N, C-alpha and C positions, 0 to 999 in steps of 0.2 A: 771881598765876600765873606759872611760868617760862614763859618764849615758844618754841611750837614749837621743837626742837632740828634746827638743820643737820648732817647724816651726809654728808659724804661717800664718794661710792667709789673715787673717787684714795686706797689707802690707803697712808703712807708708815708709820705709826706715830708720827709726829711730832704733837700736836694739844697743844693749851694752852689753862688756862682764859678763863672770857670774861673782858671786862672791865664796865663800869656796863650795859651797854646786853641783858647775860645772854647772848646768844649764842653760847652754847661752841660750841666746834667737838668733829666729834666723825666717825671715819672709822669704814668697815666694808668688814673682809676676810669674801669666803665662799669657803668649804672647802667641799669635794667632801662633806662630812657633818653642815655648821656653817655659821653664821652669828659672827662675829666684832667687835661694836664698841669701840670703842677711846673713851674722851674722860678729859677732865686735869680735876680739880674741888679746889678750897681751897686757901690759899695756899702750901700747899706742893707745888701740884703733883703732886700725887697722879693714878695711874690705875689708875679706874676699870672694868672689861671686863663685857661681856655674851654669853655665849655661848647659839648659840638651838641648837637641833636642828631641821636642816632635813628629819626624818620628821613631827616628835609640832608643832613649835613652842614645845616646853617651852627656858626660860631658865634660866641661872645668873648670878648677878649674882656676881663676885668682887671686893672689896672697895666694902663701902657709906661710905667714906673720907670725902664732906664734901657740900656743896649737897644739901640732902638732897632737895631740890626739883626739883635737875635729874636728878637719876636715878629720881626716884617720873614726870618727863615722859617721861625718857628707856624708864625702862618700860614707861609705856601707848600709846608711839608707833610702839616694834619690833614687825613682826608673829609677837609669841610673848606669849609668859605666863613670867615670873620665879615658878618654882619654889620657887624657895632664894637663901639670901644666903650667901658664905666669903669666913669672915674669914684672910688671911692668914699675919697676925701680931697680936700684942697690942700694939703699939706703937700709942696713940692719934690720931695721924695717920691712920692707917687703916680707921679706927672711927668718925667722928666724927659720923656723919651712920647709923649703924647703926640704932642704937634709932627714930629715926622708920621711918626706910623701911621696917624689918621691919615695926612697927605702918602705916605706910600700903599694903603690900602684901601683907601677911598673910599668911607666907611664916615659915619652917620656919628656922636661922640654924646656924649647923659654923663649926669653927675648931680648931684642932692642939688635943689634949690639955691639955700646959704653961702655953700661955695662957691655956686657958677665965677663969680669975679675974681678969684684965688687963677685958673686954670689959665693958659698960655693961648687959646680958643674959645671962642663962642661956639658953646654947647650946641649943640642940635636939639636935644629935650629937658629940662629942668626934673627934677625926679623928687618926690614928698613923698612921706609916708603912705602904704597903701595902695601904691601905684603899682604897675605891674610891668614889666621888659621882657617881652617877647624874641624869639631866636626859635625862626620855625616853626616846631610843635609844641614844645617850651615854652611853659611861661614860668618867670621868677619874681616872685614876691620884692616889695622893695619896702626893710624896712627902715623908720630912720629912728640914727642911734645917738641922740645929743649930748655934747661933751665933748670929748675928744677935740672935735668940728663942731660948730653950728648945724653943718650940710651933710655930717658924715650919716651916708646909709649902708645898711646889710643888701645881700641879694642872699632869696633862698628859694632854692628848688627841691623843689619834694620826685620820689623814686615815684612810681607805679606802689609798689609794696610798700609804702609810704612815711620808709626813710628820708629826713628831711640836710641838709647836705646849705649848711649858711657861709657863706662868704662875704666878712666881716670886719675888713679891713682896720683900722688902728684900735676898733670898740672893745674886743674882745680876744684875749689871748690864751695859751696857755698857762693859769697860775693868776689870772688875776684881767678886769678892763685894764683900755688906754688910759697912757699916759693925761690927764689934767694939768690945767693951774692956778684956778680957784676952787675952793671947797667946796661952792655951788654948784660947776661945772662936773666935780665927784661925783657926786651926790643926785646930778641930772641922769649920770651915765648910769652909773649904776642901778637907777631907777628902771630907766626906758631897758639897758640889758635883763633886767630880772623878768620884767612884765611883759618886755615885748619877741625873747628870745627865752628863755629859762620858764615862763608860765605855758610857756603856749606849742612849747618843742619837746617832745620827748630825750630820755637819755641816751637812744640810740644814735641822735642828733649831728654828725658832723662839723667839728666849726675850722674853718679854713680861712687862717688867720693873715693880716699884709704881714709878715716875716716872718720866717721861723716857722717851729714845728704842728701840724696839726693838735687837733684835740678834739673830743666832744663835753657835750652839753654832761654830761655824765660823771666821768671824770670830774668834773667844774662844779657840780651842782651844790655838795656837799661846804663847799668853801669859800660860795658866797657871805656866810655871818661873819667868816673872814677878814674878809675884803672889804664890806662897810666897817669893823670894826679898824681895820688896821688905815685905814682916810684912799687907801689907792690899789 
């Protein structure tokens, strides 16, 4: 059985998977309407996030990527109840633990429509751009970001203060957009990222990617022309 997970309240966004002692490091950020817990799992340093509604305690797990026992332990440990799992896209490193975690928690799953066939389970909800994921009193906007995969989605959570928190999967990272394999896919993804993320949200918007450290739209905005020029 996985030991209790130490969750730091000194949030930096820089987490890493555990070693043999299974002491995964996780961090907690408290918002005015929710709490975000970030943890890294698996050999590819995948980020998984739990978003907990402050009013009801209902929670959402974003990307059951790996280390099922770690994620179910985290779900049992948080002051809340996971009600749903959203998978940001269909690449296997983001759903390795999905089948086991879903069975362990007994909750429905959701994924972008065009990535549904890639998953090892049949999703209960198929997401498209403009949909809403509800958890307790929270509403997270679904943003379709085509290019890394056809059905990639980001989730946008807005605080009462107006600041937005974007869970971007592998579509946006510090320093650039996600990997694409064809020139047309690069153009599609950077167009979507620019129009649906940068054009809609302010510089204080926090970005929670599928791997690695967090960033903000303000930290990345000036480099958009450079990303277009280099083509990745």
